[in-house]
ChimeraX commands (.cxc) that place a marker at each C-alpha (Angstrom):
marker #1 position 18.85,12.23,-26.28 radius 0.5
marker #1 position 16.95,10.50,-23.48 radius 0.5
marker #1 position 17.22,12.47,-20.23 radius 0.5
marker #1 position 16.84,10.54,-17.02 radius 0.5
marker #1 position 14.97,12.12,-14.20 radius 0.5
marker #1 position 16.97,12.47,-10.98 radius 0.5
marker #1 position 16.31,9.79,-8.42 radius 0.5
marker #1 position 14.08,10.96,-5.60 radius 0.5
marker #1 position 15.27,9.20,-2.38 radius 0.5
marker #1 position 11.98,9.84,-0.61 radius 0.5
marker #1 position 9.97,8.24,-3.43 radius 0.5
marker #1 position 12.38,5.32,-3.46 radius 0.5
marker #1 position 11.79,4.80,0.29 radius 0.5
marker #1 position 7.97,4.81,-0.24 radius 0.5
marker #1 position 8.37,2.27,-3.16 radius 0.5
marker #1 position 10.51,0.07,-0.93 radius 0.5
marker #1 position 8.08,0.36,1.93 radius 0.5
marker #1 position 5.24,-0.67,-0.42 radius 0.5
marker #1 position 7.18,-3.65,-1.72 radius 0.5
marker #1 position 7.97,-4.84,1.83 radius 0.5
marker #1 position 4.36,-4.28,2.93 radius 0.5
marker #1 position 3.08,-6.29,-0.03 radius 0.5
marker #1 position 5.37,-9.17,0.92 radius 0.5
marker #1 position 3.95,-9.12,4.50 radius 0.5
marker #1 position 0.44,-9.01,3.14 radius 0.5
marker #1 position 1.13,-12.09,1.04 radius 0.5
marker #1 position 2.60,-13.93,4.04 radius 0.5
marker #1 position -0.22,-12.98,6.43 radius 0.5
marker #1 position -2.81,-13.92,3.79 radius 0.5
marker #1 position -1.16,-17.26,3.30 radius 0.5
marker #1 position -1.17,-17.86,7.02 radius 0.5
marker #1 position -4.80,-16.81,7.45 radius 0.5
marker #1 position -6.10,-18.88,4.49 radius 0.5
marker #1 position -3.77,-21.90,4.86 radius 0.5
marker #1 position -3.30,-25.02,6.97 radius 0.5
marker #1 position -1.01,-23.23,9.49 radius 0.5
marker #1 position -3.76,-21.23,10.97 radius 0.5
marker #1 position -5.60,-24.35,12.05 radius 0.5
marker #1 position -2.38,-25.89,13.28 radius 0.5
marker #1 position -1.52,-22.77,15.31 radius 0.5
marker #1 position -4.70,-23.27,17.46 radius 0.5
marker #1 position -5.36,-19.54,17.84 radius 0.5
marker #1 position -8.41,-18.15,19.54 radius 0.5
marker #1 position -11.23,-16.63,17.55 radius 0.5
marker #1 position -10.34,-13.25,19.03 radius 0.5
marker #1 position -6.73,-13.61,17.82 radius 0.5
marker #1 position -7.96,-14.63,14.29 radius 0.5
marker #1 position -10.21,-11.51,14.29 radius 0.5
marker #1 position -7.25,-9.37,15.19 radius 0.5
marker #1 position -5.16,-10.87,12.49 radius 0.5
marker #1 position -7.90,-10.32,9.91 radius 0.5
marker #1 position -8.21,-6.73,11.09 radius 0.5
marker #1 position -4.45,-6.34,10.75 radius 0.5
marker #1 position -4.60,-7.70,7.22 radius 0.5
marker #1 position -7.38,-5.22,6.26 radius 0.5
marker #1 position -5.34,-2.36,7.76 radius 0.5
marker #1 position -2.18,-3.38,5.87 radius 0.5
marker #1 position -4.15,-3.62,2.57 radius 0.5
marker #1 position -5.60,-0.12,3.16 radius 0.5
marker #1 position -2.10,1.26,3.95 radius 0.5
marker #1 position -0.76,-0.35,0.79 radius 0.5
marker #1 position -3.56,1.33,-1.17 radius 0.5
marker #1 position -2.62,4.70,0.25 radius 0.5
marker #1 position 1.02,4.23,-0.63 radius 0.5
marker #1 position 0.03,3.25,-4.18 radius 0.5
marker #1 position -2.15,6.36,-4.51 radius 0.5
marker #1 position 0.71,8.56,-3.16 radius 0.5
marker #1 position 3.08,7.10,-5.73 radius 0.5
marker #1 position 0.54,7.63,-8.52 radius 0.5
marker #1 position 0.37,11.32,-7.81 radius 0.5
marker #1 position 4.03,11.79,-6.78 radius 0.5
marker #1 position 5.47,15.02,-8.07 radius 0.5
marker #1 position 2.20,16.39,-9.44 radius 0.5
marker #1 position 0.92,19.75,-8.45 radius 0.5
marker #1 position -2.57,20.44,-7.10 radius 0.5
marker #1 position -3.39,22.18,-10.42 radius 0.5
marker #1 position -2.31,19.17,-12.45 radius 0.5
marker #1 position -4.32,16.79,-10.26 radius 0.5
marker #1 position -7.38,18.93,-10.46 radius 0.5
marker #1 position -7.15,19.16,-14.19 radius 0.5
marker #1 position -6.72,15.40,-14.43 radius 0.5
marker #1 position -9.65,14.63,-12.19 radius 0.5
marker #1 position -11.82,17.37,-13.72 radius 0.5
marker #1 position -13.71,17.65,-10.44 radius 0.5
marker #1 position -11.80,20.30,-8.45 radius 0.5
marker #1 position -13.12,23.83,-8.63 radius 0.5
marker #1 position -10.07,25.28,-7.03 radius 0.5
marker #1 position -8.23,26.29,-10.32 radius 0.5
marker link #1:1,2 radius 0.2
marker link #1:2,3 radius 0.2
marker link #1:3,4 radius 0.2
marker link #1:4,5 radius 0.2
marker link #1:5,6 radius 0.2
marker link #1:6,7 radius 0.2
marker link #1:7,8 radius 0.2
marker link #1:8,9 radius 0.2
marker link #1:9,10 radius 0.2
marker link #1:10,11 radius 0.2
marker link #1:11,12 radius 0.2
marker link #1:12,13 radius 0.2
marker link #1:13,14 radius 0.2
marker link #1:14,15 radius 0.2
marker link #1:15,16 radius 0.2
marker link #1:16,17 radius 0.2
marker link #1:17,18 radius 0.2
marker link #1:18,19 radius 0.2
marker link #1:19,20 radius 0.2
marker link #1:20,21 radius 0.2
marker link #1:21,22 radius 0.2
marker link #1:22,23 radius 0.2
marker link #1:23,24 radius 0.2
marker link #1:24,25 radius 0.2
marker link #1:25,26 radius 0.2
marker link #1:26,27 radius 0.2
marker link #1:27,28 radius 0.2
marker link #1:28,29 radius 0.2
marker link #1:29,30 radius 0.2
marker link #1:30,31 radius 0.2
marker link #1:31,32 radius 0.2
marker link #1:32,33 radius 0.2
marker link #1:33,34 radius 0.2
marker link #1:34,35 radius 0.2
marker link #1:35,36 radius 0.2
marker link #1:36,37 radius 0.2
marker link #1:37,38 radius 0.2
marker link #1:38,39 radius 0.2
marker link #1:39,40 radius 0.2
marker link #1:40,41 radius 0.2
marker link #1:41,42 radius 0.2
marker link #1:42,43 radius 0.2
marker link #1:43,44 radius 0.2
marker link #1:44,45 radius 0.2
marker link #1:45,46 radius 0.2
marker link #1:46,47 radius 0.2
marker link #1:47,48 radius 0.2
marker link #1:48,49 radius 0.2
marker link #1:49,50 radius 0.2
marker link #1:50,51 radius 0.2
marker link #1:51,52 radius 0.2
marker link #1:52,53 radius 0.2
marker link #1:53,54 radius 0.2
marker link #1:54,55 radius 0.2
marker link #1:55,56 radius 0.2
marker link #1:56,57 radius 0.2
marker link #1:57,58 radius 0.2
marker link #1:58,59 radius 0.2
marker link #1:59,60 radius 0.2
marker link #1:60,61 radius 0.2
marker link #1:61,62 radius 0.2
marker link #1:62,63 radius 0.2
marker link #1:63,64 radius 0.2
marker link #1:64,65 radius 0.2
marker link #1:65,66 radius 0.2
marker link #1:66,67 radius 0.2
marker link #1:67,68 radius 0.2
marker link #1:68,69 radius 0.2
marker link #1:69,70 radius 0.2
marker link #1:70,71 radius 0.2
marker link #1:71,72 radius 0.2
marker link #1:72,73 radius 0.2
marker link #1:73,74 radius 0.2
marker link #1:74,75 radius 0.2
marker link #1:75,76 radius 0.2
marker link #1:76,77 radius 0.2
marker link #1:77,78 radius 0.2
marker link #1:78,79 radius 0.2
marker link #1:79,80 radius 0.2
marker link #1:80,81 radius 0.2
marker link #1:81,82 radius 0.2
marker link #1:82,83 radius 0.2
marker link #1:83,84 radius 0.2
marker link #1:84,85 radius 0.2
marker link #1:85,86 radius 0.2
marker link #1:86,87 radius 0.2
marker link #1:87,88 radius 0.2
view
């Protein structure tokens, strides 16, 4: 019989946060690399800030993905999987 793991509300929140963040990344990318940016008439400083915001959002999404990849694993399991940790 196939047993289902109990739902972890905290993990679900992180998954939802990542999903929403990815949607925002797509929207901002579309704006920055589309016609609307030119039409908006933004200053170069504002464009730089938006590009910095995009890079930060992408890094944050990467962190959330990494967290989800190791969710529920112990330090010992992670060290064995990575074969680089000398702590166990």
